[in-house]
MMTF fields as JSON, N, C-alpha, C and O atoms, coordinates in Angstrom:
{
  "mmtfVersion": "1.0.0",
  "mmtfProducer": "UNKNOWN",
  "numBonds": 475,
  "numAtoms": 476,
  "numGroups": 119,
  "numChains": 1,
  "numModels": 1,
  "chainsPerModel": [1],
  "groupsPerChain": [119],
  "chainIdList": ["A"],
  "bondAtomList": [4, 2, 8, 6, 12, 10, 16, 14, 20, 18, 24, 22, 28, 26, 32, 30, 36, 34, 40, 38, 44, 42, 48, 46, 52, 50, 56, 54, 60, 58, 64, 62, 68, 66, 72, 70, 76, 74, 80, 78, 84, 82, 88, 86, 92, 90, 96, 94, 100, 98, 104, 102, 108, 106, 112, 110, 116, 114, 120, 118, 124, 122, 128, 126, 132, 130, 136, 134, 140, 138, 144, 142, 148, 146, 152, 150, 156, 154, 160, 158, 164, 162, 168, 166, 172, 170, 176, 174, 180, 178, 184, 182, 188, 186, 192, 190, 196, 194, 200, 198, 204, 202, 208, 206, 212, 210, 216, 214, 220, 218, 224, 222, 228, 226, 232, 230, 236, 234, 240, 238, 244, 242, 248, 246, 252, 250, 256, 254, 260, 258, 264, 262, 268, 266, 272, 270, 276, 274, 280, 278, 284, 282, 288, 286, 292, 290, 296, 294, 300, 298, 304, 302, 308, 306, 312, 310, 316, 314, 320, 318, 324, 322, 328, 326, 332, 330, 336, 334, 340, 338, 344, 342, 348, 346, 352, 350, 356, 354, 360, 358, 364, 362, 368, 366, 372, 370, 376, 374, 380, 378, 384, 382, 388, 386, 392, 390, 396, 394, 400, 398, 404, 402, 408, 406, 412, 410, 416, 414, 420, 418, 424, 422, 428, 426, 432, 430, 436, 434, 440, 438, 444, 442, 448, 446, 452, 450, 456, 454, 460, 458, 464, 462, 468, 466, 472, 470],
  "bondOrderList": [1, 1, 1, 1, 1, 1, 1, 1, 1, 1, 1, 1, 1, 1, 1, 1, 1, 1, 1, 1, 1, 1, 1, 1, 1, 1, 1, 1, 1, 1, 1, 1, 1, 1, 1, 1, 1, 1, 1, 1, 1, 1, 1, 1, 1, 1, 1, 1, 1, 1, 1, 1, 1, 1, 1, 1, 1, 1, 1, 1, 1, 1, 1, 1, 1, 1, 1, 1, 1, 1, 1, 1, 1, 1, 1, 1, 1, 1, 1, 1, 1, 1, 1, 1, 1, 1, 1, 1, 1, 1, 1, 1, 1, 1, 1, 1, 1, 1, 1, 1, 1, 1, 1, 1, 1, 1, 1, 1, 1, 1, 1, 1, 1, 1, 1, 1, 1, 1],
  "groupList": [{"groupName": "MET", "atomNameList": ["N", "CA", "C", "O"], "elementList": ["N", "C", "C", "O"], "formalChargeList": [0, 0, 0, 0], "bondAtomList": [1, 0, 2, 1, 3, 2], "bondOrderList": [1, 1, 2], "singleLetterCode": "M", "chemCompType": "L-PEPTIDE LINKING"}, {"groupName": "THR", "atomNameList": ["N", "CA", "C", "O"], "elementList": ["N", "C", "C", "O"], "formalChargeList": [0, 0, 0, 0], "bondAtomList": [1, 0, 2, 1, 3, 2], "bondOrderList": [1, 1, 2], "singleLetterCode": "T", "chemCompType": "L-PEPTIDE LINKING"}, {"groupName": "ARG", "atomNameList": ["N", "CA", "C", "O"], "elementList": ["N", "C", "C", "O"], "formalChargeList": [0, 0, 0, 0], "bondAtomList": [1, 0, 2, 1, 3, 2], "bondOrderList": [1, 1, 2], "singleLetterCode": "R", "chemCompType": "L-PEPTIDE LINKING"}, {"groupName": "SER", "atomNameList": ["N", "CA", "C", "O"], "elementList": ["N", "C", "C", "O"], "formalChargeList": [0, 0, 0, 0], "bondAtomList": [1, 0, 2, 1, 3, 2], "bondOrderList": [1, 1, 2], "singleLetterCode": "S", "chemCompType": "L-PEPTIDE LINKING"}, {"groupName": "ASP", "atomNameList": ["N", "CA", "C", "O"], "elementList": ["N", "C", "C", "O"], "formalChargeList": [0, 0, 0, 0], "bondAtomList": [1, 0, 2, 1, 3, 2], "bondOrderList": [1, 1, 2], "singleLetterCode": "D", "chemCompType": "L-PEPTIDE LINKING"}, {"groupName": "LEU", "atomNameList": ["N", "CA", "C", "O"], "elementList": ["N", "C", "C", "O"], "formalChargeList": [0, 0, 0, 0], "bondAtomList": [1, 0, 2, 1, 3, 2], "bondOrderList": [1, 1, 2], "singleLetterCode": "L", "chemCompType": "L-PEPTIDE LINKING"}, {"groupName": "LYS", "atomNameList": ["N", "CA", "C", "O"], "elementList": ["N", "C", "C", "O"], "formalChargeList": [0, 0, 0, 0], "bondAtomList": [1, 0, 2, 1, 3, 2], "bondOrderList": [1, 1, 2], "singleLetterCode": "K", "chemCompType": "L-PEPTIDE LINKING"}, {"groupName": "GLN", "atomNameList": ["N", "CA", "C", "O"], "elementList": ["N", "C", "C", "O"], "formalChargeList": [0, 0, 0, 0], "bondAtomList": [1, 0, 2, 1, 3, 2], "bondOrderList": [1, 1, 2], "singleLetterCode": "Q", "chemCompType": "L-PEPTIDE LINKING"}, {"groupName": "GLU", "atomNameList": ["N", "CA", "C", "O"], "elementList": ["N", "C", "C", "O"], "formalChargeList": [0, 0, 0, 0], "bondAtomList": [1, 0, 2, 1, 3, 2], "bondOrderList": [1, 1, 2], "singleLetterCode": "E", "chemCompType": "L-PEPTIDE LINKING"}, {"groupName": "TYR", "atomNameList": ["N", "CA", "C", "O"], "elementList": ["N", "C", "C", "O"], "formalChargeList": [0, 0, 0, 0], "bondAtomList": [1, 0, 2, 1, 3, 2], "bondOrderList": [1, 1, 2], "singleLetterCode": "Y", "chemCompType": "L-PEPTIDE LINKING"}, {"groupName": "PRO", "atomNameList": ["N", "CA", "C", "O"], "elementList": ["N", "C", "C", "O"], "formalChargeList": [0, 0, 0, 0], "bondAtomList": [1, 0, 2, 1, 3, 2], "bondOrderList": [1, 1, 2], "singleLetterCode": "P", "chemCompType": "L-PEPTIDE LINKING"}, {"groupName": "ILE", "atomNameList": ["N", "CA", "C", "O"], "elementList": ["N", "C", "C", "O"], "formalChargeList": [0, 0, 0, 0], "bondAtomList": [1, 0, 2, 1, 3, 2], "bondOrderList": [1, 1, 2], "singleLetterCode": "I", "chemCompType": "L-PEPTIDE LINKING"}, {"groupName": "VAL", "atomNameList": ["N", "CA", "C", "O"], "elementList": ["N", "C", "C", "O"], "formalChargeList": [0, 0, 0, 0], "bondAtomList": [1, 0, 2, 1, 3, 2], "bondOrderList": [1, 1, 2], "singleLetterCode": "V", "chemCompType": "L-PEPTIDE LINKING"}, {"groupName": "ALA", "atomNameList": ["N", "CA", "C", "O"], "elementList": ["N", "C", "C", "O"], "formalChargeList": [0, 0, 0, 0], "bondAtomList": [1, 0, 2, 1, 3, 2], "bondOrderList": [1, 1, 2], "singleLetterCode": "A", "chemCompType": "L-PEPTIDE LINKING"}, {"groupName": "HIS", "atomNameList": ["N", "CA", "C", "O"], "elementList": ["N", "C", "C", "O"], "formalChargeList": [0, 0, 0, 0], "bondAtomList": [1, 0, 2, 1, 3, 2], "bondOrderList": [1, 1, 2], "singleLetterCode": "H", "chemCompType": "L-PEPTIDE LINKING"}, {"groupName": "PHE", "atomNameList": ["N", "CA", "C", "O"], "elementList": ["N", "C", "C", "O"], "formalChargeList": [0, 0, 0, 0], "bondAtomList": [1, 0, 2, 1, 3, 2], "bondOrderList": [1, 1, 2], "singleLetterCode": "F", "chemCompType": "L-PEPTIDE LINKING"}, {"groupName": "GLY", "atomNameList": ["N", "CA", "C", "O"], "elementList": ["N", "C", "C", "O"], "formalChargeList": [0, 0, 0, 0], "bondAtomList": [1, 0, 2, 1, 3, 2], "bondOrderList": [1, 1, 2], "singleLetterCode": "G", "chemCompType": "PEPTIDE LINKING"}, {"groupName": "ASN", "atomNameList": ["N", "CA", "C", "O"], "elementList": ["N", "C", "C", "O"], "formalChargeList": [0, 0, 0, 0], "bondAtomList": [1, 0, 2, 1, 3, 2], "bondOrderList": [1, 1, 2], "singleLetterCode": "N", "chemCompType": "L-PEPTIDE LINKING"}, {"groupName": "CYS", "atomNameList": ["N", "CA", "C", "O"], "elementList": ["N", "C", "C", "O"], "formalChargeList": [0, 0, 0, 0], "bondAtomList": [1, 0, 2, 1, 3, 2], "bondOrderList": [1, 1, 2], "singleLetterCode": "C", "chemCompType": "L-PEPTIDE LINKING"}],
  "groupTypeList": [0, 1, 2, 3, 3, 3, 1, 4, 5, 6, 7, 2, 4, 8, 6, 9, 2, 10, 11, 5, 12, 7, 2, 7, 7, 7, 5, 6, 13, 2, 5, 8, 2, 11, 8, 14, 4, 15, 8, 7, 10, 2, 8, 2, 16, 4, 4, 4, 2, 13, 12, 8, 2, 17, 17, 4, 8, 12, 5, 8, 8, 5, 16, 8, 12, 16, 7, 6, 8, 5, 12, 13, 11, 8, 13, 13, 5, 16, 2, 0, 2, 7, 4, 13, 15, 16, 11, 18, 12, 6, 18, 16, 3, 10, 11, 3, 4, 8, 2, 5, 4, 5, 12, 10, 14, 1, 10, 15, 18, 7, 3, 18, 3, 14, 13, 5, 7, 5, 2],
  "groupIdList": [1, 2, 3, 4, 5, 6, 7, 8, 9, 10, 11, 12, 13, 14, 15, 16, 17, 18, 19, 20, 21, 22, 23, 24, 25, 26, 27, 28, 29, 30, 31, 32, 33, 34, 35, 36, 37, 38, 39, 40, 41, 42, 43, 44, 45, 46, 47, 48, 49, 50, 51, 52, 53, 54, 55, 56, 57, 58, 59, 60, 61, 62, 63, 64, 65, 66, 67, 68, 69, 70, 71, 72, 73, 74, 75, 76, 77, 78, 79, 80, 81, 82, 83, 84, 85, 86, 87, 88, 89, 90, 91, 92, 93, 94, 95, 96, 97, 98, 99, 100, 101, 102, 103, 104, 105, 106, 107, 108, 109, 110, 111, 112, 113, 114, 115, 116, 117, 118, 119],
  "secStructList": [7, 7, 7, 7, 7, 2, 2, 2, 2, 2, 2, 2, 2, 2, 2, 2, 2, 2, 2, 2, 2, 2, 2, 2, 2, 2, 2, 2, 2, 2, 2, 2, 2, 2, 2, 2, 2, 2, 2, 1, 7, 7, 7, 7, 1, 2, 2, 2, 2, 2, 2, 2, 2, 2, 2, 2, 2, 2, 2, 2, 2, 2, 2, 2, 2, 2, 2, 2, 2, 2, 2, 2, 2, 2, 2, 2, 2, 2, 2, 2, 2, 6, 6, 7, 6, 6, 5, 7, 6, 6, 6, 7, 7, 5, 7, 7, 2, 2, 2, 2, 2, 2, 7, 6, 6, 7, 7, 1, 7, 2, 2, 2, 2, 2, 2, 2, 2, 2, 7],
  "xCoordList": [-35.41, -34.156, -33.055, -33.113, -32.075, -30.962, -29.79, -29.438, -29.194, -28.042, -26.764, -26.768, -25.685, -24.381, -23.695, -23.887, -22.891, -22.125, -20.971, -20.605, -20.41, -19.284, -18.086, -17.283, -17.959, -16.867, -17.061, -16.109, -18.302, -18.6, -18.297, -17.709, -18.705, -18.464, -16.973, -16.507, -16.228, -14.78, -14.119, -13.236, -14.546, -13.978, -14.298, -13.455, -15.512, -15.873, -15.023, -14.527, -14.854, -14.01, -12.604, -12.042, -12.037, -10.672, -10.574, -9.55, -11.632, -11.62, -11.795, -11.081, -12.746, -13.125, -12.426, -12.364, -11.898, -11.219, -10.071, -9.991, -9.182, -8.086, -8.601, -8.023, -9.668, -10.244, -10.785, -10.548, -11.511, -12.084, -11.003, -11.081, -10.003, -8.923, -8.139, -7.787, -7.864, -7.14, -7.946, -7.395, -9.245, -10.087, -10.187, -10.2, -10.257, -10.284, -9.025, -9.107, -7.875, -6.614, -6.575, -6.109, -7.071, -7.115, -7.99, -7.617, -9.153, -10.065, -9.484, -9.594, -8.865, -8.256, -7.17, -7.067, -6.36, -5.305, -5.912, -5.43, -6.965, -7.62, -8.24, -8.129, -8.885, -9.503, -8.45, -8.684, -7.305, -6.208, -5.701, -5.421, -5.585, -5.146, -6.161, -5.786, -7.447, -8.494, -8.408, -8.468, -8.27, -8.133, -6.917, -6.98, -5.82, -4.599, -4.834, -4.391, -5.528, -5.814, -6.655, -6.432, -7.624, -8.453, -7.643, -7.988, -6.585, -5.775, -4.75, -4.127, -4.564, -3.574, -4.04, -5.235, -3.085, -3.44, -4.059, -3.724, -4.954, -5.681, -5.075, -4.469, -5.253, -4.797, -5.667, -6.793, -5.138, -5.833, -6.672, -7.656, -6.336, -7.036, -8.474, -8.79, -9.356, -10.766, -10.973, -11.748, -10.271, -10.402, -9.934, -10.559, -8.832, -8.299, -9.258, -9.421, -9.887, -10.841, -12.035, -12.515, -12.519, -13.659, -13.291, -14.071, -12.104, -11.637, -11.466, -11.863, -10.879, -10.674, -11.996, -12.118, -12.981, -14.294, -14.894, -15.454, -14.775, -15.257, -14.493, -15.086, -13.184, -12.37, -12.764, -12.843, -13.011, -13.411, -14.727, -14.894, -15.658, -16.944, -16.753, -17.37, -15.9, -15.62, -14.94, -15.316, -13.946, -13.254, -14.201, -14.122, -15.087, -16.038, -16.954, -17.211, -17.435, -18.294, -17.529, -18.059, -16.292, -15.468, -15.245, -15.256, -15.044, -14.849, -16.087, -15.988, -17.26, -18.511, -18.761, -19.138, -18.554, -18.742, -17.74, -18.093, -16.511, -15.474, -15.798, -15.589, -16.311, -16.682, -17.791, -17.731, -18.803, -19.907, -19.416, -19.819, -18.544, -18.015, -17.16, -17.213, -16.381, -15.534, -16.39, -16.046, -17.484, -18.398, -18.965, -19.059, -19.344, -19.899, -18.852, -19.178, -17.619, -16.539, -16.294, -16.145, -16.251, -16.037, -17.181, -16.957, -18.406, -19.552, -19.394, -19.695, -18.926, -18.713, -17.648, -17.799, -16.578, -15.532, -16.085, -15.697, -16.982, -17.644, -18.511, -18.541, -19.215, -20.015, -19.12, -19.515, -17.917, -16.968, -16.616, -16.577, -16.359, -16.014, -17.158, -16.932, -18.374, -19.562, -20.004, -21.072, -19.178, -19.517, -20.839, -21.625, -21.077, -22.316, -22.062, -23.007, -20.815, -20.496, -21.045, -20.949, -21.616, -22.154, -23.565, -24.112, -24.158, -25.537, -26.328, -25.932, -27.431, -28.256, -28.771, -29.348, -28.556, -28.994, -30.511, -31.069, -31.173, -32.631, -33.357, -34.244, -32.987, -33.74, -32.971, -33.571, -31.668, -30.869, -30.398, -29.781, -30.671, -30.214, -28.767, -28.294, -28.067, -26.701, -26.693, -27.578, -25.686, -25.478, -24.613, -23.6, -25.01, -24.284, -22.853, -22.571, -21.962, -20.575, -20.503, -19.664, -21.379, -21.385, -21.65, -21.02, -22.592, -22.9, -21.746, -21.375, -21.173, -20.041, -18.817, -18.018, -18.672, -17.555, -17.691, -16.693, -18.932, -19.172, -19.143, -18.567, -19.771, -19.877, -19.573, -20.498, -18.293, -17.945, -18.455, -18.536, -18.796, -19.267, -20.791, -21.322, -21.498, -22.956, -23.533, -23.083, -24.528, -25.182, -26.432, -27.06, -26.801, -28.062, -27.869, -26.965, -28.731, -28.787, -29.42, -29.925, -29.389, -29.908, -31.395, -31.824, -32.176, -33.629, -33.944, -34.751, -33.321, -33.592, -33.085, -33.734, -31.951, -31.411, -32.385, -32.671, -32.873, -33.819, -35.108, -35.64, -35.608, -36.828, -36.627, -37.532, -35.459, -35.175, -35.11, -35.538, -34.576, -34.464, -35.821, -35.999, -36.778, -38.111, -38.926, -39.923, -38.521, -39.261, -39.151, -39.717],
  "yCoordList": [-28.42, -27.947, -28.918, -30.106, -28.416, -29.229, -29.07, -27.955, -30.174, -30.143, -30.401, -31.15, -29.787, -30.03, -31.138, -31.287, -31.913, -32.967, -32.339, -31.185, -33.118, -32.594, -32.317, -31.43, -33.067, -32.813, -31.465, -30.702, -31.174, -29.877, -28.733, -27.723, -28.903, -27.856, -27.654, -26.521, -28.744, -28.642, -27.926, -27.09, -28.254, -27.598, -26.105, -25.283, -25.762, -24.342, -23.646, -22.542, -24.292, -23.712, -23.459, -22.385, -24.444, -24.315, -23.199, -22.522, -23.008, -21.959, -20.563, -19.629, -20.426, -19.097, -18.648, -17.448, -19.573, -19.162, -18.186, -17.144, -18.491, -17.531, -16.166, -15.132, -16.168, -14.908, -14.105, -12.902, -14.778, -14.103, -13.611, -12.495, -14.438, -14.048, -12.872, -11.949, -12.902, -11.784, -10.487, -9.438, -10.56, -9.361, -8.886, -7.684, -9.832, -9.497, -8.722, -7.718, -9.173, -8.495, -7.108, -6.152, -6.997, -5.688, -4.706, -3.55, -5.177, -4.305, -3.877, -2.712, -4.812, -4.458, -3.413, -2.473, -3.57, -2.587, -1.229, -0.194, -1.235, 0.017, 0.697, 1.913, -0.08, 0.49, 1.04, 2.051, 0.392, 0.914, 2.248, 3.173, 2.343, 3.61, 4.716, 5.855, 4.383, 5.379, 5.839, 7.036, 4.899, 5.238, 6.136, 7.11, 5.802, 6.599, 8.013, 8.981, 8.146, 9.465, 10.306, 11.51, 9.677, 10.406, 10.898, 11.911, 10.198, 10.554, 11.647, 12.165, 12.006, 13.015, 14.407, 14.7, 15.265, 16.652, 17.373, 17.094, 18.287, 19.015, 20.387, 20.984, 20.875, 22.212, 23.265, 22.983, 24.467, 25.53, 26.441, 27.005, 26.61, 27.548, 27.13, 25.94, 28.134, 27.857, 27.027, 26.07, 27.404, 26.655, 25.211, 24.272, 25.059, 23.717, 22.879, 21.682, 23.504, 22.775, 22.281, 21.169, 23.095, 22.686, 21.472, 20.527, 21.512, 20.389, 19.15, 18.051, 19.332, 18.206, 17.605, 16.387, 18.456, 17.955, 17.093, 16.029, 17.553, 16.761, 15.447, 14.389, 15.519, 14.303, 13.334, 12.124, 13.883, 13.049, 12.334, 11.168, 13.035, 12.413, 11.254, 10.199, 11.459, 10.388, 9.224, 8.07, 9.515, 8.456, 7.7, 6.478, 8.429, 7.789, 6.832, 5.713, 7.278, 6.419, 5.184, 4.074, 5.372, 4.231, 3.269, 2.051, 3.827, 2.996, 2.19, 1.009, 2.82, 2.112, 0.992, -0.116, 1.278, 0.266, -0.872, -2.046, -0.521, -1.529, -2.398, -3.611, -1.778, -2.53, -3.525, -4.673, -3.102, -3.993, -5.171, -6.312, -4.884, -5.97, -6.912, -8.128, -6.365, -7.182, -8.117, -9.287, -7.62, -8.458, -9.577, -10.724, -9.241, -10.247, -11.31, -12.492, -10.899, -11.846, -12.756, -13.967, -12.185, -13.007, -13.992, -15.112, -13.587, -14.503, -15.631, -16.788, -15.297, -16.317, -17.32, -18.524, -16.822, -17.722, -18.6, -19.759, -18.043, -18.824, -19.928, -21.048, -19.607, -20.636, -21.734, -22.9, -21.374, -22.399, -23.348, -24.565, -22.783, -23.624, -24.559, -25.619, -24.167, -24.971, -25.837, -26.448, -25.883, -26.626, -26.161, -26.973, -24.869, -24.318, -23.222, -22.572, -23.008, -21.974, -22.393, -23.556, -21.433, -21.712, -22.255, -22.651, -22.277, -22.711, -21.5, -20.841, -21.202, -20.044, -20.196, -21.222, -19.162, -19.213, -19.092, -19.39, -18.664, -18.501, -19.769, -20.258, -20.3, -21.434, -22.751, -23.811, -22.71, -23.93, -24.452, -25.516, -23.736, -24.15, -23.731, -22.777, -24.44, -24.013, -22.642, -22.318, -21.855, -20.562, -20.833, -21.527, -20.291, -20.568, -20.038, -19.043, -20.728, -20.269, -18.888, -18.068, -18.636, -17.328, -16.222, -15.164, -16.481, -15.481, -15.355, -14.245, -16.49, -16.451, -15.794, -15.161, -15.948, -15.281, -13.766, -13.056, -13.271, -11.822, -11.314, -10.265, -12.071, -11.66, -12.888, -13.552, -13.197, -14.448, -14.547, -15.648, -13.428, -13.472, -13.493, -13.412, -13.601, -13.557, -14.744, -15.876, -14.489, -15.593, -16.088, -17.053, -15.429, -15.723, -16.171, -15.706, -17.079, -17.423, -16.24, -15.309, -16.28, -15.18, -14.95, -13.804, -16.011, -15.871, -15.21, -14.282, -15.671, -15.094, -13.661, -12.813, -13.386, -12.021, -11.079, -9.976, -11.531, -10.717, -10.498, -9.388, -11.55, -11.427, -10.446, -9.672, -10.466, -9.544, -8.098, -7.181, -7.9, -6.544, -5.959, -4.741, -6.813, -6.344, -5.889, -5.186, -6.276, -5.901, -4.445, -3.976],
  "zCoordList": [6.222, 6.774, 6.352, 6.668, 5.651, 5.183, 6.134, 6.518, 6.508, 7.402, 6.616, 5.639, 7.041, 6.445, 7.216, 8.423, 6.504, 7.167, 7.948, 7.725, 8.862, 9.646, 8.749, 9.041, 7.66, 6.707, 6.027, 5.864, 5.63, 5.008, 5.968, 5.581, 7.224, 8.223, 8.446, 8.562, 8.507, 8.72, 7.538, 7.73, 6.322, 5.142, 5.146, 4.789, 5.548, 5.633, 6.681, 6.455, 7.829, 8.883, 8.361, 8.577, 7.677, 7.155, 6.122, 6.028, 5.352, 4.328, 4.94, 4.575, 5.87, 6.344, 7.62, 7.886, 8.416, 9.654, 9.369, 10.019, 8.417, 8.156, 7.687, 8.023, 6.923, 6.441, 7.62, 7.723, 8.505, 9.67, 10.625, 11.137, 10.861, 11.786, 11.22, 11.953, 9.922, 9.307, 9.415, 9.751, 9.131, 9.225, 10.674, 10.939, 11.607, 13.031, 13.411, 14.118, 12.953, 13.25, 12.62, 13.241, 11.374, 10.702, 11.475, 11.674, 11.905, 12.641, 13.974, 14.356, 14.686, 15.967, 15.779, 16.567, 14.741, 14.465, 14.112, 14.571, 13.298, 12.917, 14.134, 14.294, 14.982, 16.183, 17.141, 17.804, 17.219, 18.045, 17.493, 18.255, 16.161, 15.547, 15.796, 16.071, 15.701, 15.972, 17.419, 17.698, 18.33, 19.76, 19.981, 20.732, 19.326, 19.451, 18.928, 19.548, 17.791, 17.234, 18.186, 18.313, 18.86, 19.817, 21.013, 21.622, 21.348, 22.513, 22.223, 23.15, 20.952, 20.592, 21.009, 20.988, 21.391, 21.754, 20.56, 19.409, 20.847, 19.803, 19.565, 20.456, 18.34, 17.957, 18.642, 19.051, 18.761, 19.474, 18.571, 19.051, 17.305, 16.429, 16.157, 16.123, 15.961, 15.715, 14.448, 14.441, 13.378, 12.127, 12.304, 11.81, 13.014, 13.249, 14.093, 13.851, 15.072, 15.928, 15.12, 15.342, 14.187, 13.356, 12.499, 12.377, 11.914, 11.099, 11.974, 11.587, 13.143, 14.054, 14.508, 14.637, 14.751, 15.157, 14.041, 14.306, 12.804, 11.663, 11.566, 11.353, 11.723, 11.678, 12.798, 12.586, 13.991, 15.12, 14.843, 15.202, 14.205, 13.878, 12.901, 13.047, 11.915, 10.955, 11.657, 11.452, 12.483, 13.214, 14.137, 14.258, 14.778, 15.681, 14.907, 15.351, 13.765, 12.934, 12.456, 12.497, 12.004, 11.586, 12.75, 12.574, 13.929, 15.107, 15.445, 15.779, 15.362, 15.658, 14.658, 15.041, 13.388, 12.347, 12.557, 12.446, 12.856, 13.1, 14.303, 14.27, 15.374, 16.575, 16.263, 16.704, 15.51, 15.146, 14.312, 14.536, 13.351, 12.521, 13.362, 13.178, 14.274, 15.144, 16.004, 16.173, 16.539, 17.327, 16.457, 16.895, 15.222, 14.31, 13.962, 13.862, 13.781, 13.482, 14.674, 14.512, 15.862, 17.055, 17.258, 17.717, 16.922, 16.997, 15.971, 16.268, 14.776, 13.738, 14.177, 13.971, 14.779, 15.281, 16.415, 16.554, 17.209, 18.251, 17.654, 18.166, 16.569, 15.898, 15.344, 15.315, 14.903, 14.438, 15.573, 15.389, 16.747, 17.901, 18.284, 18.867, 17.957, 18.276, 17.092, 17.127, 16.048, 14.819, 14.221, 13.732, 14.26, 13.721, 12.69, 12.24, 12.311, 11.334, 9.971, 9.58, 9.264, 7.938, 7.977, 6.948, 9.164, 9.343, 9.818, 10.78, 9.161, 9.518, 10.946, 11.306, 11.751, 13.146, 13.272, 14.328, 12.219, 12.262, 11.807, 12.506, 10.647, 10.089, 10.117, 9.933, 10.341, 10.402, 9.058, 8.996, 7.991, 6.66, 6.444, 7.061, 5.57, 5.253, 4.579, 3.787, 4.906, 4.254, 3.032, 3.123, 1.899, 0.654, 0.723, 1.391, 0.015, -0.067, -0.712, -0.34, -1.674, -2.329, -1.308, -1.345, -0.394, 0.642, 1.626, 2.009, 2.041, 2.977, 2.339, 3.028, 1.024, 0.346, 0.452, 0.574, 0.406, 0.492, 1.927, 2.213, 2.831, 4.23, 5.093, 5.56, 5.31, 5.993, 7.43, 7.976, 8.045, 9.425, 9.542, 10.65, 8.424, 8.481, 9.249, 9.072, 10.1, 10.798, 10.069, 10.507, 8.949, 8.275, 6.831, 6.137, 6.393, 4.974, 4.233, 4.86, 2.924, 2.117, 2.389, 2.53, 2.462, 2.671, 4.002, 4.053, 5.078, 6.395, 6.485, 7.098, 5.889, 5.9, 5.172, 5.639, 4.044, 3.265, 4.063, 4.09, 4.71, 5.509, 6.659, 6.969, 7.294, 8.399, 7.91, 8.611, 6.712, 6.168, 5.821, 5.854, 5.489, 5.118, 6.317, 6.155, 7.507, 8.724, 9.028, 10.016]
}
């Protein structure tokens, strides 16, 4: 198990905190727009209702995905507050910058993530 120095952790925090906060703000805004769309009055025609139902299903799915990502981002920010960001929650190894660049809120290193997917 390799540990990162406090300097490494601080540099990671400085690099990824703005990315996470910006994405958090984007998701909150998107979820507010979805909520607003659900609150709008609906059309009365049968054809319009069918289209609206399809749109609602898409919005609901986007909302669920957004909520899950928002929870993951908030957990990542929590790990930053605990000086544990960038450390795999399963094995304790550092998470590569390449992986954090792709998924900055990931709690797992590549090996543990792959092992979890195989289950």
